[in-house]
C-alpha positions in Angstrom: -7.8 -13.1 22.9 -4.6 -12.5 20.9 -2.6 -9.7 22.5 -2.3 -7.8 19.3 -6.1 -7.9 18.9 -6.5 -6.7 22.5 -4.4 -3.7 21.9 -6.4 -2.8 18.8 -9.7 -3.1 20.7 -8.3 -0.9 23.5 -7.5 1.8 21.0 -11.1 1.7 19.7 -10.1 0.6 16.2 -11.6 -2.2 14.0 -9.2 -2.2 11.1 -5.8 -3.7 11.9 -2.7 -2.3 10.3 -0.8 -4.5 7.9 1.9 -5.3 10.5 -0.7 -6.1 13.2 -2.7 -8.3 10.8 0.4 -10.2 9.8 1.3 -10.7 13.5 -2.1 -12.3 14.2 -1.8 -14.6 11.2 1.8 -15.6 12.3 0.5 -16.2 15.8 -2.1 -18.6 14.3 0.7 -20.7 12.9 0.4 -19.6 9.3 3.6 -18.9 7.4 3.6 -15.2 6.3 6.2 -12.9 4.9 8.3 -11.3 7.6 7.4 -7.6 7.7 8.9 -4.8 9.9 8.0 -1.2 10.6 10.5 1.5 9.6 9.8 4.9 11.2 12.4 6.8 9.2 14.2 6.7 5.9 17.4 5.5 7.6 15.4 2.7 9.4 13.9 1.7 6.1 17.4 1.3 4.6 18.8 -0.6 7.6 15.9 -3.0 7.7 16.1 -3.6 4.0 19.8 -4.4 4.3 19.1 -6.9 7.2 16.1 -8.4 5.3 18.0 -8.8 2.0 17.1 -7.3 -1.4 14.9 -7.0 -3.3 12.3 -5.6 -0.9 8.8 -4.0 -0.9 7.9 -0.8 0.9 4.3 0.1 1.8 2.9 3.1 3.7 2.0 2.2 7.3 -1.1 4.2 8.3 -4.3 3.2 10.1 -6.1 5.8 8.0 -5.2 4.5 4.5 -6.8 1.3 3.3 -6.0 1.5 -0.5 -2.2 1.9 -0.3 -1.6 1.6 -4.1 -4.1 4.3 -4.9 -2.3 6.6 -2.5 1.1 6.0 -4.2 2.1 4.2 -1.0 3.6 1.0 -2.5 7.0 0.4 -4.1 8.1 -3.1 -5.1 11.3 -4.8 -6.3 13.7 -2.3 -4.7 17.2 -3.7 -5.3 19.6 -1.6 -3.2 19.8 1.1 -0.5 19.6 4.0 -3.0 16.3 2.7 -4.4 14.9 2.3 -0.9 15.8 5.9 0.0 14.2 7.2 -3.2 11.1 5.0 -2.7 10.7 6.1 0.9 10.8 9.8 -0.1 8.3 9.3 -3.0 5.9 7.3 -0.8 5.9 10.0 1.9 5.4 12.9 -0.6 2.6 11.1 -2.4 0.7 10.1 0.7 1.0 13.5 2.4 -0.3 15.1 -0.8 -3.3 12.8 -1.2 -4.1 12.2 2.5 -2.8 15.3 4.4 -4.8 14.4 7.5 -3.7 10.7 7.7 -1.7 9.5 10.7 1.5 8.0 9.3 3.4 5.4 11.4 6.2 5.0 8.8 6.6 2.3 6.1 6.5 -1.5 6.3 9.5 -3.3 4.8 9.2 -6.9 3.6 11.2 -9.1 1.3 9.9 -9.9 -2.2 8.4 -13.4 -2.0 9.3 -15.7 -4.9 6.3 -16.0 -7.2 4.1 -19.1 -6.8 0.5 -19.9 -7.8 -1.7 -17.1 -6.5 -4.3 -18.1 -4.0 -6.8 -16.1 -2.0 -8.1 -17.3 1.3 -10.7 -15.2 3.1 -13.4 -15.1 5.8 -16.4 -13.0 6.4 -19.5 -13.0 8.7 -22.8 -13.8 7.0 -25.8 -12.1 8.7 -27.8 -15.4 8.6 -25.2 -18.2 8.9 -22.3 -16.6 10.8 -18.6 -17.0 9.9 -17.9 -18.3 6.3 -14.5 -19.3 4.9 -13.5 -18.8 1.3 -10.9 -20.3 -1.0 -10.0 -19.5 -4.6 -7.3 -18.8 -7.1 -6.1 -15.2 -6.9 -5.8 -12.4 -9.6 -8.1 -12.7 -12.6 -9.7 -15.9 -11.3 -11.3 -14.3 -8.3 -11.9 -10.8 -9.8 -13.3 -11.8 -13.2 -14.4 -15.5 -13.0 -15.5 -15.5 -9.3 -14.0 -19.0 -9.1 -14.3 -19.5 -5.3 -15.7 -22.0 -2.8 -17.2 -21.4 0.6 -17.9 -23.4 3.8 -19.3 -22.5 7.2 -16.8 -22.3 10.0 -15.6 -24.5 11.7 -14.3 -26.8 9.0 -12.6 -30.2 9.1 -9.8 -31.5 6.9 -12.3 -33.2 4.6 -14.1 -29.8 4.1 -10.8 -28.1 3.3 -9.9 -30.8 0.7 -13.3 -30.4 -0.9 -13.1 -26.6 -1.0 -9.8 -26.8 -2.9 -11.0 -29.6 -5.3 -14.3 -28.0 -6.3 -13.0 -24.7 -7.8 -12.9 -24.7 -11.6 -9.2 -23.8 -11.6 -8.2 -26.9 -9.6 -6.2 -28.3 -12.6 -3.9 -25.3 -12.3 -2.9 -26.5 -8.8 -2.1 -29.9 -10.2 0.8 -28.8 -12.4 -1.0 -27.5 -15.5 1.2 -27.3 -18.7 4.4 -28.2 -17.0 4.0 -25.8 -14.0 5.1 -27.2 -10.7 2.0 -28.4 -8.8 0.9 -26.7 -5.6 1.5 -28.5 -2.3 -2.2 -29.2 -1.4 -1.6 -30.2 2.2 -0.1 -26.8 2.9 -3.2 -25.1 1.6 -5.4 -27.4 3.6 -3.3 -26.4 6.7 -3.9 -22.7 6.1 -7.6 -23.2 5.7 -7.8 -25.2 8.9 -5.7 -22.6 10.8 -7.9 -19.7 9.6 -11.0 -21.6 10.7 -9.4 -22.3 14.1 -8.4 -18.6 14.6 -12.0 -17.4 13.8 -13.5 -20.1 16.1 -11.3 -19.0 18.9 -11.7 -15.2 18.2 -15.4 -14.4 17.5 -14.5 -10.7 17.4 -13.0 -11.1 13.9 -15.4 -9.9 11.2 -13.2 -10.3 8.1 -9.9 -11.9 7.1 -8.3 -11.5 3.7 -5.1 -13.4 2.9 -4.4 -12.2 -0.7 -2.2 -13.4 -2.1 -1.1 -16.7 -0.6 1.6 -18.1 -2.9 1.4 -21.9 -3.3 4.7 -23.6 -4.0 5.5 -27.3 -4.7 6.5 -27.8 -1.1 4.8 -25.1 1.0 2.4 -22.1 1.0 3.3 -18.5 2.1 0.9 -15.7 2.8 2.2 -12.4 1.4 -0.4 -9.9 2.6 -3.1 -9.9 5.3 -6.1 -7.7 6.2 -8.2 -8.2 9.3 -11.3 -6.3 10.4 -12.9 -6.7 13.8 -16.6 -6.3 14.8 
């Protein structure tokens, strides 16, 4: 088992922190935004300078799932002064709304350049076992429920079919002058998620949302993992 997952299990937790989840995804060979933990305001500024602006700050706490609702997310921070202010505002908001929460600090990551928003997920079906999901992110998944499913493990052929059978497939092909998505990169992410789950039966849920699809690659921006 992945060493990060072993540590989480030892602590008796089932929900991975953002940084832990991203490490597991990175270890699986999937490109994901580099994210580091800052335990103080000064560390947040130092990491932001090293990472390069603009950056995103998010509360890092095993007790807080919905970070935005807690006032725990600040995006598009363009300099050290904005990072300092954002850190203070995040801490004040979270401590007010979740006074009992254990706070590790904040995660710091660079702002990924926008691409076509994709969601790739996995869950355990009571009858059929692990299922992998693919769809366009944002309104497409929330409102139109435009997603495809397959049982894990999948082959390259299955991944290709999953991508092609969603209604929004034309958007991946360069709709109205947009750059087309690099389909082989999306196939690669699907296959690597399938392989990770096959190798690690303790995983109950994976949520990569969003994954940005570019004309030459794909990049996961956020990750959530739940264990059995």
